[in-house]
Residue frames as a rotation matrix with the C-alpha (Angstrom) as fourth column:
MET 1
-0.769 -0.351 -0.533 37.60
0.321 -0.935 0.152 63.95
-0.552 -0.054 0.832 161.24
PRO 2
0.292 0.956 -0.036 34.49
0.493 -0.183 -0.851 65.92
-0.819 0.231 -0.525 160.15
ASP 3
0.035 -0.174 0.984 34.33
0.982 -0.177 -0.066 67.37
0.185 0.969 0.164 156.66
PRO 4
-0.745 -0.391 -0.541 35.57
0.524 -0.845 -0.110 71.03
-0.414 -0.366 0.834 156.82
GLU 5
-0.838 0.488 0.243 32.82
-0.078 -0.550 0.832 72.09
0.539 0.678 0.499 154.40
VAL 6
0.101 0.883 -0.459 30.15
0.570 0.327 0.754 70.64
0.816 -0.338 -0.470 156.70
LEU 7
-0.192 -0.247 -0.950 31.77
0.954 -0.275 -0.122 72.47
-0.231 -0.929 0.288 159.63
GLU 8
-0.988 -0.146 -0.057 31.58
0.123 -0.946 0.301 75.70
-0.098 0.290 0.952 157.63
ALA 9
-0.431 0.901 0.049 27.92
0.062 -0.024 0.998 74.94
0.900 0.433 -0.046 156.85
LEU 10
0.108 0.421 -0.901 27.29
0.931 0.274 0.240 74.43
0.348 -0.864 -0.363 160.59
ARG 11
-0.648 -0.404 -0.645 28.83
0.612 -0.781 -0.126 77.83
-0.453 -0.477 0.753 161.25
ASP 12
-0.925 0.342 0.163 26.67
-0.101 -0.638 0.763 79.39
0.366 0.690 0.625 158.50
ALA 13
-0.098 0.932 -0.348 23.56
0.470 0.351 0.810 77.77
0.877 -0.085 -0.472 159.98
ALA 14
-0.068 0.011 -0.998 24.41
0.988 -0.136 -0.069 79.15
-0.136 -0.991 -0.001 163.44
GLU 15
-0.899 -0.283 -0.335 24.99
0.241 -0.957 0.163 82.62
-0.366 0.066 0.928 161.98
ALA 16
-0.690 0.705 0.164 21.74
0.056 -0.174 0.983 82.41
0.722 0.687 0.081 159.98
ASP 17
0.082 0.732 -0.676 19.83
0.852 0.301 0.429 81.64
0.517 -0.611 -0.599 163.17
LEU 18
-0.318 -0.270 -0.909 21.39
0.778 -0.622 -0.088 84.63
-0.542 -0.735 0.408 164.97
ARG 19
-0.999 -0.047 -0.013 20.72
0.029 -0.782 0.623 86.89
-0.040 0.621 0.782 161.97
TYR 20
-0.364 0.931 -0.024 17.10
0.403 0.181 0.897 85.72
0.840 0.317 -0.441 161.89
GLN 21
0.098 0.351 -0.931 16.74
0.995 -0.068 0.079 86.67
-0.036 -0.934 -0.356 165.57
ILE 22
-0.724 -0.406 -0.557 18.18
0.381 -0.909 0.167 90.12
-0.575 -0.092 0.813 164.74
THR 23
-0.867 0.446 0.223 15.68
0.091 -0.299 0.950 90.46
0.490 0.844 0.219 161.88
LEU 24
0.008 0.911 -0.413 12.79
0.774 0.256 0.579 89.67
0.633 -0.324 -0.703 164.22
LEU 25
-0.135 -0.124 -0.983 14.06
0.857 -0.513 -0.053 92.32
-0.497 -0.850 0.176 166.66
TYR 26
-0.972 -0.196 -0.133 14.17
0.097 -0.841 0.533 94.93
-0.216 0.505 0.836 163.87
ILE 27
-0.498 0.862 0.093 10.60
0.301 0.071 0.951 94.02
0.813 0.502 -0.295 162.93
LYS 28
0.144 0.530 -0.836 9.52
0.971 0.086 0.221 94.28
0.189 -0.844 -0.503 166.57
GLN 29
-0.547 -0.457 -0.701 11.30
0.618 -0.786 0.031 97.62
-0.565 -0.416 0.712 166.87
PHE 30
-0.986 0.160 0.056 9.56
-0.071 -0.689 0.721 99.13
0.154 0.707 0.690 163.87
GLU 31
-0.321 0.938 -0.129 6.14
0.149 0.185 0.971 97.64
0.935 0.293 -0.200 164.31
SER 32
-0.780 -0.102 0.617 6.31
-0.533 -0.407 -0.741 98.25
0.327 -0.908 0.264 168.09
ASP 33
-0.840 0.512 0.181 3.15
0.278 0.691 -0.667 97.23
-0.466 -0.510 -0.723 169.88
GLU 34
-0.628 0.627 0.461 -0.31
0.668 0.131 0.732 96.98
0.399 0.768 -0.501 168.39
SER 35
0.020 0.735 -0.678 -1.95
0.947 -0.231 -0.222 99.32
-0.320 -0.637 -0.701 170.91
TYR 36
0.464 0.185 -0.867 -0.98
0.045 -0.982 -0.186 102.48
-0.885 0.047 -0.463 169.04
ASP 37
0.995 -0.092 0.048 0.17
0.031 -0.174 -0.984 103.94
0.099 0.980 -0.170 165.78
ALA 38
0.380 -0.924 -0.045 3.88
0.911 0.365 0.192 103.26
-0.161 -0.114 0.980 165.15
ALA 39
0.097 -0.315 0.944 4.13
0.541 -0.780 -0.315 106.88
0.836 0.541 0.095 164.07
ALA 40
0.921 0.387 -0.041 3.63
0.245 -0.495 0.833 108.10
0.302 -0.778 -0.551 167.66
HIS 41
0.420 -0.838 -0.348 7.32
0.690 0.046 0.722 107.81
-0.589 -0.544 0.598 168.55
TRP 42
-0.427 -0.606 0.671 8.41
0.900 -0.360 0.247 109.63
0.092 0.709 0.699 165.43
TYR 43
0.258 0.614 0.746 5.73
0.481 -0.751 0.452 112.29
0.838 0.242 -0.489 165.77
SER 44
0.786 0.051 -0.616 6.77
0.608 -0.245 0.755 112.93
-0.112 -0.968 -0.224 169.37
GLU 45
-0.167 -0.940 -0.298 10.01
0.723 -0.322 0.612 114.36
-0.671 -0.113 0.733 168.03
ASN 46
-0.857 -0.244 0.453 8.45
0.514 -0.470 0.718 116.34
0.038 0.848 0.529 165.17
TRP 47
0.145 0.972 0.184 4.96
0.879 -0.213 0.427 117.44
0.455 0.100 -0.885 166.15
GLN 48
-0.650 -0.235 0.722 4.40
-0.028 -0.943 -0.332 121.04
0.759 -0.236 0.607 167.16
GLY 49
0.254 0.869 0.424 1.27
-0.619 -0.191 0.762 120.18
0.743 -0.456 0.490 169.15
LYS 50
-0.430 -0.343 0.835 1.12
-0.892 0.307 -0.332 118.43
-0.143 -0.888 -0.438 172.50
PRO 51
-0.704 0.167 -0.690 0.58
-0.189 0.893 0.408 114.64
0.684 0.418 -0.598 172.33
THR 52
0.397 0.894 0.206 -2.49
-0.592 0.079 0.802 113.13
0.701 -0.440 0.561 173.96
SER 53
0.224 -0.253 0.941 -2.21
-0.907 0.298 0.296 111.07
-0.355 -0.920 -0.163 177.14
ASN 54
0.842 0.140 0.521 -2.48
0.005 0.964 -0.267 107.83
-0.539 0.227 0.811 175.14
GLN 55
0.811 -0.581 0.066 0.22
0.049 -0.045 -0.998 109.01
0.583 0.812 -0.009 172.76
ARG 56
0.246 -0.747 0.617 2.52
-0.900 -0.412 -0.140 109.92
0.359 -0.521 -0.774 175.67
TRP 57
0.401 -0.052 0.914 2.17
-0.557 0.779 0.289 106.40
-0.728 -0.625 0.284 177.12
ALA 58
0.946 -0.004 0.324 2.71
0.247 0.656 -0.713 104.92
-0.209 0.755 0.621 173.66
ILE 59
0.638 -0.753 0.161 5.80
-0.379 -0.489 -0.786 107.07
0.670 0.441 -0.597 173.11
SER 60
0.171 -0.555 0.814 7.22
-0.977 0.014 0.214 105.98
-0.131 -0.832 -0.540 176.45
ARG 61
0.601 0.121 0.790 6.55
-0.179 0.984 -0.014 102.28
-0.779 -0.133 0.613 175.72
ASN 62
0.968 -0.196 0.157 8.06
0.204 0.247 -0.947 102.57
0.147 0.949 0.279 172.28
LYS 63
0.429 -0.859 0.279 11.23
-0.726 -0.511 -0.459 104.31
0.538 -0.006 -0.843 173.50
SER 64
0.175 -0.312 0.934 11.65
-0.803 0.503 0.319 101.57
-0.570 -0.806 -0.162 176.08
LEU 65
0.789 0.197 0.582 11.12
0.112 0.886 -0.451 98.87
-0.604 0.421 0.676 173.45
ILE 66
0.871 -0.492 0.010 13.64
-0.120 -0.233 -0.965 100.50
0.477 0.839 -0.261 171.10
SER 67
0.169 -0.865 0.473 16.34
-0.958 -0.257 -0.127 100.69
0.231 -0.432 -0.872 173.76
GLN 68
0.283 -0.018 0.959 15.72
-0.517 0.839 0.168 97.05
-0.807 -0.544 0.229 174.80
THR 69
0.902 0.103 0.420 15.83
0.255 0.658 -0.708 95.74
-0.349 0.746 0.567 171.24
ASP 70
0.697 -0.717 0.002 18.92
-0.498 -0.486 -0.718 97.83
0.517 0.499 -0.696 170.39
TRP 71
0.065 -0.658 0.750 20.69
-0.961 0.162 0.225 96.24
-0.269 -0.736 -0.622 173.34
LYS 72
0.444 0.171 0.880 19.63
-0.122 0.984 -0.130 92.72
-0.888 -0.050 0.457 172.26
ILE 73
0.994 -0.093 0.053 20.71
0.060 0.074 -0.995 93.40
0.089 0.993 0.080 168.66
ARG 74
0.382 -0.910 0.164 24.16
-0.851 -0.415 -0.323 94.53
0.361 -0.016 -0.932 169.85
LEU 75
0.050 -0.326 0.944 24.50
-0.710 0.653 0.263 91.34
-0.702 -0.683 -0.199 171.91
LEU 76
0.716 0.289 0.636 23.54
0.169 0.811 -0.559 89.15
-0.677 0.508 0.532 168.94
GLU 77
0.883 -0.459 -0.096 25.95
-0.278 -0.349 -0.895 91.03
0.377 0.817 -0.436 166.64
ARG 78
0.087 -0.871 0.484 28.70
-0.996 -0.058 0.074 90.39
-0.036 -0.488 -0.872 169.17
ASP 79
0.276 0.095 0.956 27.74
-0.311 0.950 -0.005 86.70
-0.909 -0.296 0.292 169.26
ILE 80
0.984 0.091 0.152 28.06
0.117 0.310 -0.943 86.55
-0.133 0.946 0.295 165.46
LYS 81
0.536 -0.844 0.007 31.55
-0.708 -0.454 -0.542 88.10
0.461 0.285 -0.840 165.62
ASN 82
-0.214 -0.643 0.736 32.61
-0.946 0.323 0.007 85.56
-0.242 -0.695 -0.677 168.25
LEU 83
0.750 0.633 0.195 31.02
-0.562 0.764 -0.318 82.59
-0.350 0.129 0.928 166.48
LYS 84
-0.382 -0.856 -0.347 33.40
-0.921 0.386 0.062 79.66
0.081 0.343 -0.936 166.15
ILE 85
0.810 0.542 -0.225 32.74
-0.531 0.840 0.110 76.03
0.249 0.031 0.968 165.39
LYS 86
0.283 -0.740 0.610 34.98
-0.649 0.320 0.690 73.61
-0.706 -0.592 -0.389 167.22
THR 87
0.045 -0.395 -0.918 37.24
-0.956 0.250 -0.155 71.37
0.290 0.884 -0.366 165.18
LYS 88
-0.911 -0.357 -0.205 37.36
-0.275 0.899 -0.341 68.27
0.306 -0.255 -0.917 167.42
TRP 89
0.021 0.990 0.140 34.10
-0.982 -0.006 0.190 66.33
0.189 -0.141 0.972 167.56
THR 90
-0.718 -0.011 0.696 32.95
-0.182 0.968 -0.173 62.98
-0.671 -0.251 -0.697 168.81
LYS 91
-0.916 0.384 0.112 30.69
0.262 0.365 0.893 61.12
0.303 0.848 -0.435 166.38
PRO 92
-0.127 0.941 -0.313 27.53
0.992 0.127 -0.021 61.61
0.020 -0.313 -0.950 168.56
GLU 93
-0.134 0.027 -0.991 28.24
0.351 -0.934 -0.072 65.36
-0.927 -0.357 0.116 169.02
TYR 94
-0.902 -0.288 -0.321 28.76
-0.197 -0.386 0.901 65.81
-0.384 0.876 0.291 165.31
ASP 95
-0.719 0.686 0.107 25.57
0.581 0.510 0.635 63.90
0.381 0.518 -0.765 164.45
ARG 96
0.025 0.733 -0.679 23.58
0.922 -0.280 -0.268 65.95
-0.387 -0.620 -0.683 166.98
ALA 97
-0.402 -0.256 -0.879 24.96
0.055 -0.965 0.256 69.23
-0.914 0.055 0.402 165.60
VAL 98
-0.995 0.038 -0.090 24.06
-0.091 -0.021 0.996 68.30
0.036 0.999 0.024 162.01
SER 99
-0.444 0.885 -0.137 20.62
0.837 0.465 0.290 67.08
0.321 0.015 -0.947 163.08
ALA 100
-0.022 0.401 -0.916 19.99
0.705 -0.644 -0.299 70.29
-0.709 -0.652 -0.269 165.07
ALA 101
-0.703 -0.300 -0.645 21.05
-0.189 -0.795 0.576 72.44
-0.685 0.527 0.503 162.11
LYS 102
-0.905 0.416 0.094 18.73
0.270 0.388 0.881 70.47
0.330 0.823 -0.463 159.78
SER 103
-0.147 0.924 -0.353 15.72
0.983 0.175 0.049 70.80
0.107 -0.340 -0.934 162.05
LEU 104
-0.215 0.012 -0.977 16.42
0.407 -0.908 -0.100 74.49
-0.888 -0.419 0.190 162.71
ARG 105
-0.923 -0.166 -0.346 16.54
-0.228 -0.488 0.842 75.22
-0.309 0.857 0.413 159.00
SER 106
-0.715 0.699 0.020 13.39
0.471 0.461 0.752 73.25
0.517 0.547 -0.659 158.27
ARG 107
-0.057 0.696 -0.716 11.55
0.954 -0.173 -0.244 74.99
-0.294 -0.697 -0.654 161.13
ASN 108
-0.163 -0.094 -0.982 12.64
0.197 -0.978 0.061 78.45
-0.967 -0.184 0.178 160.01
ASP 109
-0.831 -0.289 0.475 12.45
0.487 0.032 0.873 78.00
-0.268 0.957 0.114 156.22
TRP 110
-0.134 0.863 0.487 8.77
0.881 -0.122 0.458 78.86
0.454 0.490 -0.744 155.75
LYS 111
0.541 0.299 -0.787 8.89
0.705 -0.671 0.230 81.61
-0.459 -0.679 -0.573 158.42
ILE 112
-0.389 -0.781 -0.489 11.80
0.258 -0.601 0.756 83.26
-0.884 0.168 0.435 156.64
SER 113
-0.803 0.118 0.584 10.13
0.589 0.012 0.808 82.98
0.089 0.993 -0.079 153.22
SER 114
0.210 0.968 0.136 6.81
0.904 -0.245 0.351 84.35
0.373 0.049 -0.926 154.41
GLY 115
0.428 -0.121 -0.896 8.45
0.578 -0.725 0.374 87.10
-0.695 -0.678 -0.240 156.49
TYR 116
-0.673 -0.736 -0.074 10.62
0.346 -0.402 0.848 88.10
-0.654 0.545 0.525 153.55
ASN 117
-0.592 0.514 0.621 7.64
0.714 -0.023 0.700 88.19
0.374 0.858 -0.353 151.16
ASP 118
0.489 0.781 -0.388 5.51
0.872 -0.427 0.239 90.17
0.021 -0.455 -0.890 153.64
ASN 119
0.116 -0.522 -0.845 8.29
0.423 -0.744 0.517 92.69
-0.899 -0.418 0.135 154.18
ARG 120
-0.847 -0.403 0.345 8.82
0.459 -0.230 0.858 93.08
-0.267 0.886 0.379 150.41
ARG 121
-0.100 0.903 0.418 5.10
0.870 -0.125 0.478 93.78
0.484 0.411 -0.773 150.02
TYR 122
0.621 0.302 -0.723 5.19
0.699 -0.631 0.336 96.35
-0.355 -0.714 -0.603 152.87
LEU 123
-0.338 -0.843 -0.419 8.32
0.411 -0.533 0.740 97.95
-0.846 0.078 0.527 151.38
ASN 124
-0.758 0.100 0.644 6.70
0.630 -0.144 0.763 98.29
0.169 0.985 0.046 147.94
THR 125
0.338 0.941 0.019 3.55
0.864 -0.318 0.390 99.78
0.374 -0.115 -0.920 149.49
ALA 126
0.448 -0.232 -0.863 5.58
0.577 -0.662 0.478 102.22
-0.683 -0.712 -0.163 151.60
ASN 127
-0.681 -0.730 0.057 7.63
0.478 -0.384 0.790 103.27
-0.555 0.565 0.611 148.54
SER 128
-0.419 0.623 0.660 4.43
0.760 -0.157 0.631 103.91
0.497 0.766 -0.408 146.60
LYS 129
0.627 0.677 -0.386 2.88
0.773 -0.480 0.414 105.90
0.095 -0.558 -0.824 149.46
LEU 130
0.021 -0.721 -0.692 6.12
0.594 -0.548 0.589 107.83
-0.804 -0.424 0.417 149.89
GLY 131
-0.753 -0.276 0.597 6.01
0.658 -0.332 0.676 108.95
0.012 0.902 0.432 146.27
TRP 132
0.115 0.891 0.438 2.52
0.668 -0.396 0.630 110.37
0.735 0.221 -0.641 146.74
ALA 133
0.649 0.128 -0.750 3.39
0.731 -0.375 0.569 111.86
-0.209 -0.918 -0.337 150.15
LYS 134
-0.422 -0.865 -0.272 6.42
0.674 -0.500 0.543 113.68
-0.606 0.046 0.794 148.73
SER 135
-0.601 0.301 0.740 4.23
0.608 -0.429 0.668 115.11
0.519 0.852 0.075 146.00
ASP 136
0.532 0.843 -0.084 1.67
0.651 -0.344 0.677 116.29
0.542 -0.414 -0.731 148.60
ALA 137
0.344 -0.476 -0.809 4.48
0.779 -0.337 0.530 117.72
-0.525 -0.812 0.255 150.77
ARG 138
-0.718 -0.638 0.279 5.85
0.676 -0.544 0.497 119.78
-0.165 0.545 0.822 147.87
ARG 139
-0.359 0.676 0.644 2.40
0.437 -0.488 0.756 121.26
0.825 0.553 -0.120 147.21
TYR 140
0.343 0.543 -0.766 1.69
0.914 -0.005 0.405 121.93
0.216 -0.840 -0.498 150.91
LYS 141
-0.762 -0.491 0.422 1.64
0.359 -0.863 -0.356 125.65
0.539 -0.120 0.834 151.67
PRO 142
-0.083 0.779 -0.622 -0.53
0.994 0.018 -0.110 126.59
-0.074 -0.627 -0.775 154.65
LYS 143
0.181 0.237 0.954 -2.16
0.400 -0.904 0.149 130.01
0.898 0.355 -0.259 154.48
GLU 144
-0.819 -0.513 0.258 -1.24
0.029 -0.486 -0.874 132.55
0.574 -0.708 0.412 157.10
GLY 145
-0.564 0.584 0.584 -3.45
-0.825 -0.369 -0.427 132.23
-0.034 -0.723 0.690 160.18
GLU 146
0.266 0.647 -0.715 -4.82
-0.636 0.675 0.374 128.85
0.724 0.355 0.591 159.03
LEU 147
0.450 -0.045 0.892 -5.14
-0.783 0.460 0.418 126.19
-0.430 -0.887 0.172 161.71
ILE 148
-0.233 -0.628 -0.742 -2.52
-0.839 0.516 -0.172 123.55
0.491 0.583 -0.647 161.00
VAL 149
0.763 0.504 0.404 -3.72
-0.628 0.727 0.279 120.00
-0.153 -0.466 0.871 161.57
GLU 150
-0.352 -0.934 -0.063 -0.97
-0.935 0.349 0.052 117.55
-0.027 0.078 -0.997 162.34
PRO 151
-0.133 -0.979 0.152 0.37
0.478 0.071 0.875 115.38
-0.868 0.189 0.459 160.89
THR 152
0.379 0.156 -0.912 1.04
-0.582 -0.727 -0.366 117.72
-0.720 0.669 -0.185 158.00
PRO 153
0.993 0.013 -0.117 1.92
-0.104 0.555 -0.825 116.34
0.054 0.831 0.553 154.54
PRO 154
0.221 -0.973 -0.065 5.68
-0.638 -0.094 -0.765 117.02
0.738 0.210 -0.641 155.10
GLN 155
-0.204 -0.252 0.946 5.50
-0.936 0.332 -0.114 115.14
-0.285 -0.909 -0.304 158.43
ILE 156
0.716 0.522 0.464 3.73
-0.345 0.842 -0.414 112.21
-0.607 0.136 0.783 156.77
ALA 157
0.812 -0.472 -0.342 6.41
-0.279 0.200 -0.939 112.14
0.512 0.859 0.031 154.04
LEU 158
-0.141 -0.910 0.389 9.18
-0.872 -0.071 -0.484 112.08
0.468 -0.408 -0.784 156.67
PHE 159
0.062 0.224 0.973 7.47
-0.759 0.643 -0.100 109.27
-0.648 -0.732 0.210 158.57
LEU 160
0.942 0.321 0.101 7.10
-0.171 0.715 -0.678 107.24
-0.290 0.621 0.728 155.36
GLU 161
0.409 -0.882 -0.232 10.80
-0.593 -0.065 -0.802 107.82
0.693 0.466 -0.550 154.59
ARG 162
-0.301 -0.479 0.825 11.56
-0.946 0.256 -0.196 106.34
-0.117 -0.840 -0.530 158.01
GLU 163
0.499 0.559 0.662 9.33
-0.461 0.818 -0.344 103.35
-0.734 -0.133 0.666 157.25
VAL 164
0.923 -0.193 -0.334 11.05
-0.257 0.337 -0.906 102.77
0.287 0.922 0.261 153.90
GLU 165
-0.008 -0.988 0.155 14.48
-0.825 -0.082 -0.559 102.93
0.565 -0.132 -0.814 155.58
TYR 166
-0.180 0.007 0.984 13.40
-0.827 0.541 -0.155 100.41
-0.533 -0.841 -0.092 158.24
ARG 167
0.788 0.554 0.269 11.86
-0.309 0.734 -0.605 98.10
-0.533 0.394 0.749 155.66
LYS 168
0.644 -0.637 -0.423 15.11
-0.476 0.099 -0.874 98.19
0.599 0.764 -0.240 153.67
VAL 169
-0.327 -0.753 0.571 17.11
-0.931 0.154 -0.330 97.26
0.161 -0.640 -0.751 156.79
ILE 170
0.141 0.478 0.867 14.70
-0.578 0.751 -0.320 94.37
-0.804 -0.456 0.382 157.46
ASP 171
0.944 0.211 -0.254 14.95
-0.323 0.421 -0.848 93.33
-0.071 0.882 0.466 153.80
GLU 172
0.175 -0.963 -0.206 18.77
-0.753 0.004 -0.658 93.30
0.634 0.270 -0.725 153.99
GLN 173
-0.365 -0.278 0.889 18.63
-0.867 0.450 -0.215 91.17
-0.340 -0.849 -0.405 157.13
PHE 174
0.573 0.651 0.498 16.26
-0.365 0.747 -0.556 88.67
-0.734 0.136 0.666 155.48
GLU 175
0.795 -0.337 -0.504 18.57
-0.486 0.145 -0.862 88.55
0.364 0.930 -0.049 152.41
MET 176
-0.238 -0.944 0.227 21.56
-0.905 0.131 -0.405 87.71
0.353 -0.302 -0.886 154.63
VAL 177
-0.149 0.265 0.953 19.61
-0.658 0.692 -0.296 84.96
-0.738 -0.671 0.071 156.41
ARG 178
0.845 0.533 0.038 18.41
-0.305 0.540 -0.784 83.48
-0.439 0.651 0.619 153.12
ASP 179
0.497 -0.739 -0.455 21.93
-0.663 0.014 -0.748 83.57
0.559 0.674 -0.483 151.63
LEU 180
-0.422 -0.675 0.606 23.41
-0.906 0.333 -0.259 81.85
-0.027 -0.658 -0.752 154.68
TYR 181
0.133 0.548 0.826 20.75
-0.452 0.775 -0.441 79.13
-0.882 -0.315 0.351 154.61
LYS 182
0.883 0.150 -0.444 21.29
-0.469 0.260 -0.844 78.62
-0.011 0.954 0.300 150.85
GLN 183
0.008 -0.981 -0.193 24.95
-0.873 0.087 -0.480 77.90
0.488 0.173 -0.856 151.56
THR 184
-0.511 -0.191 0.838 23.95
-0.727 0.616 -0.303 75.10
-0.459 -0.764 -0.454 153.95
LYS 185
0.432 0.897 -0.099 21.46
-0.828 0.350 -0.439 73.37
-0.359 0.271 0.893 151.62
GLY 186
0.331 -0.339 -0.881 23.95
-0.630 0.616 -0.473 71.00
0.702 0.712 -0.010 150.03
TYR 187
-0.666 -0.744 -0.054 25.09
-0.402 0.419 -0.814 69.72
0.629 -0.520 -0.578 153.40
PHE 188
-0.893 0.429 -0.136 21.86
0.390 0.587 -0.710 69.17
-0.225 -0.687 -0.691 155.36
């Protein structure tokens, strides 16, 4: 009979892997593709001016990417809810499961640490920029008849708020993954 604590650690390792996949999807969703500014999607909903042809393509690609990743995230969340570790094991199955959990953790450990540290750095930078952007937005008062160049300071502040919110979500996901993996460390 396998140790119940090891079985719980196996479940935690499986959940950590699924949570890590969700985290990567959130990162992909926010950072979108490298061919355009991630702000394009947000600006499409808030700009007064007409987007360029490149921006329209970028907006379309980003909306498609967001809907695809949302769908994948929902599937992974459902998988986490339905996650169960069986209670009856043969010795070889049990050994394979423990070995797979060990190798998965060792493969993902440095990726999780570096991703977490990068995201924390981006979050701190975005928070700092947001402070300045809010200050600029409060002072922004276009004169009557003046040509308004977008993005305006209030639009930039709103976009940075969105970035900070996303970075916090990514940070929470990384925290959950790290906590789950910490719980498994004594077992494999």
